[in-house]
C-alpha positions as CSV (number, residue, x, y, z in Angstrom):
1,M,80.7,50.1,136.3
2,S,79.8,53.5,136.8
3,Q,79.7,55.3,134.0
4,G,82.4,57.8,136.1
5,L,84.6,54.7,136.0
6,C,84.5,54.3,131.8
7,E,85.6,58.1,131.6
8,Q,88.1,57.5,134.0
9,A,89.2,54.1,131.7
10,M,89.5,56.5,128.8
11,A,91.5,59.0,130.6
12,V,93.9,56.4,131.5
13,F,94.3,54.9,128.4
14,K,94.6,58.9,126.3
15,K,97.5,58.9,129.1
16,M,99.7,56.4,128.4
17,E,98.5,57.1,124.8
18,A,100.3,60.3,125.2
19,D,103.0,59.1,127.4
20,G,104.3,56.7,124.3
21,I,102.9,53.5,126.1
22,E,102.5,51.3,122.8
23,T,98.3,50.5,122.7
24,N,97.0,46.8,122.7
25,I,94.2,44.5,122.8
26,V,94.0,44.1,126.2
27,M,93.7,47.9,126.6
28,L,91.4,48.8,124.2
29,N,89.1,45.7,125.0
30,S,89.0,46.9,128.9
31,V,88.0,50.4,127.5
32,L,85.9,49.1,125.3
33,N,83.9,46.7,127.8
34,S,83.7,49.6,130.3
35,F,81.3,51.5,127.4
36,S,79.3,48.7,127.4
37,V,78.9,48.2,130.6
38,A,78.1,52.2,131.4
39,A,75.7,51.5,128.5
40,K,76.9,54.4,126.6
41,P,77.7,52.6,123.1
42,E,78.2,56.1,121.2
43,E,81.1,56.1,123.4
44,G,82.4,52.2,122.5
45,L,81.1,52.4,119.0
46,A,84.1,55.1,119.0
47,V,86.5,53.4,120.8
48,F,86.1,50.3,118.3
49,E,86.1,52.3,115.5
50,Y,89.6,53.3,116.6
51,M,90.5,49.4,117.4
52,H,89.6,49.2,113.9
53,Q,91.7,52.1,112.4
54,N,94.4,50.5,114.1
55,V,94.2,46.8,113.5
56,R,96.8,46.2,111.7
57,S,99.8,47.0,114.4
58,L,97.5,45.6,116.8
59,L,98.2,42.3,114.7
60,N,101.3,42.7,114.2
61,S,102.0,43.0,118.3
62,H,100.9,39.4,118.6
63,I,102.6,38.2,115.9
64,K,106.0,39.6,117.3
65,I,104.4,37.9,120.8
66,Y,103.2,34.7,119.4
67,G,105.3,33.7,116.1
68,E,102.1,32.8,113.9
69,E,100.4,35.2,111.7
70,F,96.2,35.4,111.5
């Protein structure tokens, strides 16, 4: 994936968040993977830290979907 595409993935993610679309693990993994493929570890780390800070809400959404606790 080119560097332009990872920047595009991040822009789409930020737009979705600004529009009130709830973050989910699939969205975050896609953005994280795009920075990994583009060899941009600093940006990927920022996404990972965001995931870590918001893990409780992400896990709660999985509990609602799958009806299980982790």
